[in-house]
C-alpha positions as CSV (number, residue, x, y, z in Angstrom):
1,M,0.0,0.0,0.0
2,A,1.4,3.4,-0.9
3,S,1.8,6.1,1.7
4,L,0.5,9.6,1.5
5,Y,2.9,12.2,2.7
6,I,1.9,15.8,2.8
7,K,5.0,17.9,2.6
8,D,3.4,21.2,3.5
9,P,3.1,21.4,7.3
10,A,0.0,23.7,7.3
11,T,-1.8,21.4,4.9
12,A,-0.9,18.3,6.9
13,E,-2.1,19.9,10.1
14,H,-5.4,21.0,8.3
15,A,-5.9,17.4,7.1
16,A,-5.2,16.1,10.6
17,R,-7.7,18.5,12.3
18,L,-10.4,17.7,9.8
19,A,-9.8,14.0,10.2
20,E,-10.1,14.3,13.9
21,Q,-13.3,16.4,13.6
22,L,-14.9,13.8,11.3
23,G,-13.5,10.8,13.0
24,I,-11.8,9.4,9.9
25,S,-8.3,9.0,8.7
26,K,-6.3,11.7,6.9
27,T,-6.3,9.4,3.8
28,D,-10.1,9.5,3.9
29,V,-10.1,13.2,4.2
30,V,-7.9,13.5,1.1
31,R,-10.0,10.9,-0.7
32,R,-13.3,12.8,0.0
33,G,-11.6,16.1,-0.9
34,L,-10.5,14.8,-4.3
35,A,-13.9,13.3,-5.0
36,A,-15.5,16.6,-4.1
37,L,-13.1,18.5,-6.5
38,E,-13.7,16.0,-9.2
39,T,-17.5,16.5,-9.1
40,Q,-16.9,20.3,-9.7
41,L,-15.2,19.6,-13.0
42,S,-17.2,20.4,-16.1
43,P,-17.9,17.4,-18.4
44,E,-15.4,18.8,-20.9
45,E,-12.7,18.9,-18.2
46,R,-13.5,15.3,-17.2
47,R,-13.2,14.0,-20.8
48,R,-9.9,15.8,-21.6
49,T,-7.0,13.4,-22.0
50,F,-3.5,14.2,-20.7
51,R,-2.4,14.7,-24.3
52,D,-5.1,17.3,-24.8
53,R,-4.1,19.1,-21.5
54,M,-0.5,19.1,-22.5
55,A,-1.2,20.4,-26.0
56,K,-3.2,23.3,-24.5
57,W,-0.3,24.0,-22.0
58,R,2.3,23.9,-24.8
59,A,0.2,26.3,-26.9
60,A,0.1,28.7,-24.0
61,N,3.8,28.2,-23.1
62,P,5.8,27.7,-26.4
63,L,9.5,26.9,-26.4
64,P,11.8,29.8,-27.3
65,P,12.9,29.9,-30.9
66,P,16.1,28.0,-31.8
67,T,19.3,30.1,-31.4
68,G,21.2,28.2,-34.2
69,L,24.1,27.8,-31.8
70,K,25.8,24.4,-31.3
71,A,25.6,22.8,-27.9
72,D,28.8,22.9,-25.9
73,K,29.4,19.2,-25.3
74,A,32.3,19.7,-22.8
75,F,30.1,22.0,-20.7
76,Y,27.2,19.5,-20.6
77,D,29.6,16.7,-19.8
78,W,31.0,18.7,-17.0
79,L,27.5,19.4,-15.7
80,S,26.8,15.7,-15.6
81,G,29.9,15.0,-13.6
82,E,32.2,13.8,-16.3
83,E,35.2,16.0,-15.3
84,D,37.8,14.3,-17.5
85,V,36.9,16.1,-20.7
């Protein structure tokens, strides 16, 4: 079984408080919260595939144009820890 670790202390505390108030586990709090969020999605948002979402994101955030410069292999080798170049 996978563990759920909430890295943000304030969010983890919030989940713990809510779990105690409701008498359920923090995992159940998260499960119910995700289910509630999912019901708020429009039918179009529910049907969108990951590919469609990524295409929309890429259209909104295009890559910069190519510079035409060659990559400096020695520099990238150095970045990856290959110091003997």
